[in-house]
Each structure stands twice: as C-alpha cells, then as structure tokens.
C-alpha positions as CSV (number, residue, x, y, z in Angstrom):
1,M,25.8,-41.2,33.1
2,N,28.1,-43.2,35.2
3,D,28.1,-44.5,38.8
4,K,30.0,-41.4,39.8
5,A,27.2,-39.0,38.8
6,L,24.7,-41.1,40.8
7,I,27.0,-41.1,43.8
8,V,27.5,-37.3,43.7
9,A,23.8,-36.7,43.3
10,A,22.9,-39.1,46.2
11,Q,25.6,-37.5,48.4
12,K,24.1,-34.0,47.7
13,L,20.6,-35.3,48.6
14,V,21.9,-36.8,51.9
15,Q,23.7,-33.6,52.9
16,S,20.6,-31.5,52.1
17,V,18.3,-33.8,54.2
18,E,20.8,-33.6,57.1
19,K,20.9,-29.8,56.8
20,D,17.1,-29.6,56.8
21,V,16.9,-31.7,59.9
22,N,20.0,-30.7,61.9
23,G,21.3,-27.5,60.5
24,I,25.1,-27.0,60.1
25,H,27.5,-26.7,63.0
26,G,24.6,-26.5,65.4
27,K,23.0,-23.6,63.5
28,G,20.0,-23.4,61.2
29,G,18.0,-26.3,60.0
30,N,14.4,-26.4,59.0
31,G,13.1,-28.4,61.8
32,G,12.6,-31.3,59.5
33,L,10.7,-29.3,56.9
34,T,11.8,-30.0,53.3
35,S,13.7,-27.2,51.6
36,D,13.6,-26.4,47.9
37,D,17.2,-27.5,47.7
38,T,16.3,-30.9,49.1
39,I,13.4,-31.3,46.7
40,R,15.7,-30.3,43.8
41,A,18.4,-32.8,44.9
42,A,15.8,-35.6,45.2
43,G,14.6,-34.8,41.7
44,E,18.1,-35.1,40.3
45,V,18.6,-38.5,42.0
46,R,15.1,-39.6,40.7
47,V,16.1,-38.7,37.1
48,L,19.4,-40.5,37.3
49,L,17.8,-43.6,38.8
50,S,15.1,-43.6,36.1
51,K,17.7,-43.4,33.3
52,L,19.6,-46.2,34.9
53,E,16.6,-48.4,35.3
54,D,15.4,-47.8,31.7
55,G,18.9,-48.7,30.4
56,R,19.3,-45.2,28.9
57,C,22.6,-44.7,30.6
58,P,25.6,-47.0,30.0
59,R,27.5,-48.1,33.0
C-alpha cells in the first residue's frame, strides 16, 4: 500500500458521508443515516490505517 491508496480510500469515505448527509445536487441523502456504502468505505480506510500503523505496508 502507498499513500495514494489511503488518499483514495479516505476521499471515497468523505464523499459517501457527504452523500448520506446532504444528497447529491440537492437530491437524495439519507438524512444523516449511515448507508452500507459509507460503512464499507470506513472499513476500507480502517484496514489501510491498521496496516500502516502495524508497519505491514511500505511507504
């Protein structure tokens, strides 16, 4: 893993959270409820951070 993978995963998580809260182009949104996509994106960031912290991923 490199910094790029973490950046991409974090951006995906941020976009998903914003979609849950605000929707897209004024439509949709989950009223702040957490979607499955957001939970999945958070899990991906969590795994990458864990690997980075454990030193399992070269930088």
